[in-house]
C-alpha positions as CSV (number, residue, x, y, z in Angstrom):
1,L,-31.4,43.6,-21.8
2,M,-30.9,43.4,-17.8
3,A,-33.7,40.6,-17.5
4,A,-31.3,38.4,-20.3
5,A,-27.9,39.4,-18.5
6,I,-29.3,37.5,-15.5
7,T,-30.6,34.6,-16.8
8,A,-26.8,34.7,-18.3
9,V,-25.5,34.1,-15.1
10,P,-24.1,30.8,-14.0
11,A,-25.5,29.4,-10.9
12,Q,-23.9,29.3,-8.0
13,A,-23.4,26.6,-5.9
14,E,-25.7,26.0,-2.8
15,T,-22.8,23.1,-1.5
16,K,-18.9,22.8,-2.4
17,L,-17.5,19.6,-1.4
18,L,-13.9,18.8,-1.4
19,F,-13.3,15.4,-2.6
20,N,-10.3,13.5,-1.4
21,V,-8.4,11.1,-4.0
22,F,-5.5,8.9,-2.3
23,V,-4.7,6.9,-5.5
24,P,-2.1,8.3,-7.5
25,P,-3.3,10.0,-10.9
26,G,-3.3,7.5,-13.6
27,H,-5.3,5.2,-11.2
28,F,-8.4,4.8,-13.1
29,M,-10.6,5.3,-10.3
30,H,-9.9,9.5,-11.2
31,E,-11.7,9.3,-14.3
32,V,-14.8,7.0,-12.6
33,L,-15.0,9.7,-9.8
34,K,-15.1,12.8,-12.1
35,G,-17.6,11.4,-14.1
36,W,-19.7,11.0,-11.2
37,A,-19.0,13.9,-9.8
38,Q,-20.0,15.7,-13.1
39,D,-23.2,13.7,-13.1
40,V,-24.2,15.3,-9.6
41,E,-23.8,18.1,-10.4
42,K,-25.6,18.0,-13.5
43,V,-28.5,16.2,-11.8
44,T,-28.6,18.8,-8.8
45,E,-28.7,21.3,-11.3
46,S,-25.4,22.7,-10.4
47,R,-26.3,23.2,-6.7
48,V,-24.0,20.7,-5.7
49,D,-20.4,21.4,-6.9
50,I,-18.0,18.7,-6.3
51,E,-14.2,19.7,-6.1
52,F,-11.1,17.4,-6.3
53,A,-8.0,18.1,-4.2
54,A,-5.1,18.3,-6.0
55,G,-2.6,15.5,-4.4
56,S,-4.0,13.4,-1.2
57,L,-4.8,15.2,2.1
58,A,-4.7,12.2,4.4
59,P,-2.5,8.6,4.3
60,P,-5.0,5.9,2.8
61,P,-5.7,4.7,6.6
62,Q,-7.1,8.4,7.5
63,Q,-9.7,8.5,5.2
64,L,-12.4,8.1,7.2
65,Q,-11.0,10.1,9.8
66,G,-10.8,13.1,7.6
67,V,-14.1,12.9,5.8
68,A,-15.5,12.7,9.9
69,S,-13.0,16.0,11.2
70,G,-14.4,17.7,7.6
71,V,-10.5,17.7,6.7
72,F,-12.0,17.1,3.0
73,D,-15.7,16.4,2.7
74,V,-15.9,13.1,0.6
75,A,-13.5,9.9,0.3
76,F,-13.2,6.5,-0.5
77,A,-11.0,4.3,1.9
78,I,-10.1,0.5,1.5
79,N,-12.0,-1.5,4.1
80,P,-9.6,-3.0,6.4
81,T,-8.9,0.6,7.2
82,I,-12.1,0.7,8.6
83,K,-12.2,-2.5,10.1
84,S,-12.7,-1.4,13.6
85,K,-16.2,0.7,12.6
86,A,-17.8,-1.7,9.8
87,P,-15.9,-5.4,10.3
88,L,-18.8,-6.8,8.3
89,L,-18.1,-5.1,5.1
90,E,-15.0,-7.6,4.8
91,V,-17.4,-10.2,3.7
92,S,-17.1,-9.3,0.2
93,S,-13.2,-9.5,0.9
94,L,-12.8,-12.9,2.0
95,P,-10.2,-14.9,0.4
96,W,-10.8,-16.9,-2.9
97,L,-14.6,-15.5,-3.1
98,V,-14.9,-13.6,-6.4
99,S,-13.0,-12.2,-9.5
100,D,-15.1,-10.9,-11.0
101,A,-14.8,-6.7,-10.0
102,E,-18.8,-5.8,-11.2
103,A,-20.3,-8.8,-9.8
104,A,-18.8,-8.2,-6.6
105,S,-19.4,-4.5,-5.9
106,V,-23.2,-4.6,-7.3
107,A,-23.1,-7.6,-4.7
108,A,-21.6,-6.0,-2.0
109,W,-24.1,-2.9,-2.0
110,R,-27.4,-5.0,-2.1
111,I,-25.5,-7.3,1.0
112,Y,-25.0,-4.0,2.7
113,E,-28.2,-3.1,2.2
114,K,-30.1,-6.3,3.4
115,H,-28.1,-7.0,6.1
116,F,-25.8,-4.3,7.5
117,A,-27.1,-0.7,6.7
118,S,-29.6,-0.8,9.6
119,R,-26.9,-1.1,12.4
120,N,-25.4,2.2,11.4
121,Q,-21.9,1.4,11.2
122,F,-20.8,5.1,10.3
123,P,-22.6,6.8,12.6
124,D,-20.1,9.7,11.5
125,V,-20.7,10.2,8.0
126,H,-22.9,9.4,5.2
127,L,-22.3,6.2,3.2
128,L,-22.6,6.6,-0.5
129,S,-21.6,3.1,-2.0
130,V,-19.3,0.4,-1.1
131,F,-17.4,-1.5,-4.1
132,N,-14.8,-4.1,-5.2
133,F,-12.1,-4.1,-7.3
134,S,-10.9,-7.2,-9.1
135,G,-9.3,-10.4,-7.5
136,G,-5.6,-10.0,-6.1
137,Q,-3.1,-12.2,-7.3
138,L,0.7,-13.5,-6.7
139,Y,3.7,-12.0,-8.0
140,S,7.5,-12.9,-7.6
141,T,10.1,-10.7,-8.6
142,T,12.9,-13.9,-9.6
143,D,13.3,-15.6,-12.1
144,T,11.4,-18.7,-10.8
145,P,7.6,-18.2,-10.1
146,I,5.6,-19.0,-7.2
147,N,3.2,-22.3,-7.9
148,S,3.9,-24.4,-5.2
149,L,3.5,-23.7,-1.0
150,D,7.0,-24.8,-0.3
151,E,8.5,-21.9,-3.3
152,L,5.8,-19.7,-1.2
153,K,7.5,-20.5,2.1
154,S,10.9,-19.5,1.1
155,R,10.3,-16.2,-0.3
156,K,10.6,-12.9,1.8
157,M,7.1,-11.4,1.1
158,W,5.1,-8.6,0.6
159,A,0.9,-8.7,1.2
160,L,-1.5,-6.5,0.9
161,Y,-2.8,-6.0,4.6
162,G,-6.2,-7.5,5.7
163,E,-7.0,-10.5,3.5
164,S,-4.2,-11.5,1.9
165,A,-1.6,-11.1,4.6
166,D,-3.9,-12.8,6.9
167,L,-3.5,-16.1,4.7
168,L,0.0,-15.7,4.4
169,K,0.1,-15.6,8.6
170,N,-1.9,-18.5,8.8
171,L,0.6,-20.5,6.5
172,G,3.5,-19.2,9.1
173,I,4.8,-16.4,6.6
174,S,4.9,-13.3,8.3
175,P,4.7,-10.7,5.4
176,I,5.8,-6.8,5.1
177,T,2.6,-5.2,4.9
178,S,1.2,-1.7,3.8
179,P,-1.0,0.2,2.2
180,A,-1.4,-0.7,-1.5
181,V,0.7,2.6,-3.1
182,Q,3.2,1.9,-0.8
183,V,4.1,-1.6,-2.2
184,S,6.9,-0.1,-4.7
185,E,9.3,0.7,-1.5
186,S,9.3,-2.7,-0.5
187,V,9.7,-4.1,-4.3
188,S,11.9,-1.7,-5.6
189,R,14.6,-1.7,-2.8
190,G,14.7,-6.0,-3.0
191,V,13.4,-6.2,0.9
192,V,10.9,-8.8,-0.7
193,N,11.1,-10.8,-3.5
194,G,7.5,-11.5,-4.0
195,Y,4.3,-9.6,-3.1
196,F,0.9,-10.7,-2.7
197,G,-3.1,-9.5,-3.0
198,L,-2.2,-6.4,-5.8
199,I,-4.8,-6.5,-8.4
200,L,-3.2,-6.8,-11.7
201,E,-3.8,-2.9,-12.6
202,S,-2.0,-1.8,-9.2
203,V,1.7,-3.8,-10.5
204,I,1.5,-1.0,-13.2
205,D,0.0,2.1,-11.8
206,F,2.1,1.5,-8.1
207,K,5.5,0.9,-10.4
208,T,6.4,-3.0,-9.7
209,A,6.2,-4.4,-12.8
210,P,9.8,-3.1,-13.8
211,Y,10.7,-5.7,-11.0
212,T,7.9,-8.4,-12.0
213,K,9.2,-11.5,-13.7
214,S,6.1,-13.7,-13.1
215,I,2.2,-13.4,-12.1
216,T,0.8,-16.6,-10.3
217,L,-3.4,-16.6,-11.5
218,F,-6.1,-18.3,-9.2
219,P,-9.3,-18.8,-10.5
220,L,-10.6,-16.9,-7.9
221,G,-8.6,-13.6,-6.1
222,V,-6.9,-14.2,-2.8
223,T,-8.9,-10.8,-1.9
224,S,-11.1,-8.7,-3.9
225,S,-10.6,-5.4,-2.2
226,G,-13.4,-4.1,-0.6
227,F,-13.7,0.3,-0.3
228,S,-16.4,2.2,1.2
229,M,-17.3,5.7,0.0
230,F,-18.5,8.5,1.9
231,I,-19.2,12.1,2.6
232,N,-19.2,14.0,5.8
233,K,-22.6,13.8,7.7
234,R,-22.7,17.7,8.5
235,K,-22.4,18.5,4.5
236,W,-24.8,16.0,3.4
237,G,-27.1,17.5,6.2
238,S,-26.9,20.9,4.0
239,I,-28.0,19.3,0.8
240,S,-32.1,19.9,0.3
241,E,-33.7,16.1,0.6
242,A,-34.2,16.1,-3.2
243,D,-30.6,16.4,-4.6
244,R,-29.7,14.1,-2.0
245,N,-31.9,11.1,-3.4
246,A,-30.8,12.2,-6.4
247,I,-27.3,12.0,-5.6
248,M,-27.9,8.4,-4.0
249,K,-29.5,6.9,-6.9
250,L,-26.2,7.8,-8.9
251,S,-24.4,6.1,-5.7
252,G,-25.1,2.8,-3.9
253,E,-25.4,0.4,-6.6
254,A,-25.3,2.2,-9.4
255,L,-21.7,3.7,-8.5
256,A,-20.7,0.2,-7.4
257,Q,-21.3,-1.4,-11.4
258,R,-19.6,1.9,-12.1
259,V,-16.6,1.2,-10.2
260,G,-16.7,-2.3,-10.6
261,K,-16.9,-2.1,-14.3
262,A,-14.0,0.0,-14.9
263,S,-11.8,-2.2,-12.2
264,K,-12.9,-5.0,-14.8
265,A,-11.5,-3.3,-18.0
266,A,-8.7,-1.7,-16.0
267,S,-7.4,-5.2,-15.2
268,A,-8.0,-6.6,-18.6
269,A,-5.8,-3.5,-19.8
270,A,-3.5,-4.5,-17.5
271,L,-2.8,-8.1,-18.0
272,S,-2.0,-7.8,-21.8
273,Q,-0.1,-4.8,-21.2
274,L,2.2,-7.0,-18.7
275,K,2.1,-9.6,-21.2
276,A,3.8,-7.6,-23.8
277,D,6.4,-6.5,-21.3
278,G,7.5,-9.7,-21.0
279,I,6.4,-10.8,-17.7
280,Q,6.0,-14.8,-18.0
281,V,2.1,-15.3,-16.8
282,I,1.3,-18.6,-15.2
283,E,-2.0,-20.6,-14.2
284,A,-2.0,-21.6,-10.2
285,D,-1.1,-25.5,-9.9
286,P,-4.9,-27.0,-8.8
287,Q,-2.8,-28.8,-5.3
288,F,-1.1,-25.1,-4.7
289,Y,-4.2,-23.7,-4.9
290,A,-6.4,-26.0,-2.9
291,E,-3.8,-25.8,0.2
292,L,-4.3,-21.8,-0.2
293,E,-7.9,-22.3,0.0
294,R,-7.4,-24.4,3.1
295,A,-5.3,-21.5,4.5
296,A,-8.3,-19.3,4.1
297,T,-10.5,-21.0,6.8
298,P,-9.7,-18.9,9.8
299,S,-11.1,-16.1,7.9
300,Y,-14.4,-17.4,7.2
301,E,-14.5,-18.7,10.9
302,Q,-13.4,-14.9,12.0
303,F,-16.4,-13.6,10.0
304,E,-18.9,-15.8,11.0
305,R,-18.0,-14.5,14.5
306,T,-18.4,-11.3,13.7
307,A,-21.6,-11.8,12.5
308,E,-22.6,-13.4,15.3
309,K,-21.3,-10.9,17.7
310,A,-23.9,-8.0,15.6
311,G,-26.6,-10.8,15.7
312,L,-26.7,-12.1,11.9
313,D,-25.9,-15.6,11.1
314,G,-22.5,-15.4,9.4
315,K,-23.2,-18.4,7.2
316,A,-26.9,-16.8,5.6
317,V,-24.9,-13.7,5.0
318,L,-22.0,-15.3,3.0
319,A,-25.0,-17.4,1.5
320,D,-26.8,-14.5,0.2
321,F,-23.2,-13.1,-1.2
322,R,-22.7,-16.2,-3.4
323,K,-25.6,-15.8,-4.1
324,E,-25.9,-13.1,-5.6
325,Y,-22.4,-12.4,-7.0
326,D,-22.6,-16.0,-8.7
327,A,-26.0,-14.9,-10.5
328,L,-24.4,-11.3,-11.6
329,A,-21.4,-12.8,-12.3
330,K,-22.9,-15.1,-15.2
């Protein structure tokens, strides 16, 4: 009886991890990450237990700092907020490059492993994965859609910081920028009458849908927001090598594909809902799209300069990314 009682006692986790998620509770990432965390507990036979903070313990730009300092143990961050540490990761978010989140995510991880991993861009944390969301689009909060350069320049715009904001600046437009989770502050108050770079599901998640009258869809996204997920280095070192290997099998490319697939599904569902809610959806005029493509040239030139400083051929890195993406997106 005593032996049976002992075996019935649940195993105690050797390592407890606190995961901070900065997006709102209804966002698809919560379900994805909780599924990943359950799989981690399973493959480590409960030696690693991951708990999620009840609410975000830090604003979006401070996710890397929060993990490095031990305020929480695991988090993911949008790459523009960690650009000073890892500028090369912007490759998957360059304008007019991708639309398929799953293909972009897997390609981004493969490019990271091939070109960037040896450069130790994250000395204070251990990188678990990189991944992308679906492509960002263009939105009007007035009855007139935005489908020409003249119309775009006539607007007061909000833009997702990073590539979307940079592209508008290249056109002589000075947008209001903020993390995506704060977009409703500008849209709901009428501070802007258009916004740029947000993915379709975020229009619902971040509560801008009630103010949106039309969406201009592009063949490829103005940006595909790229993210990095990392764990505190001390906590990572406290986990056995066997369990670390098991966790990485669930992370890396596997998690990238998992997130990308979920983003694709969320984007498709959001588009259907937004149409059903009466929001007009139009295809971008080819001339307008071509003008926006040209405005992205400085972003590509900047990436090539950044790669060169790191001892890489930026054109070759981009060619590798496109090759991977195109093969995966078929």
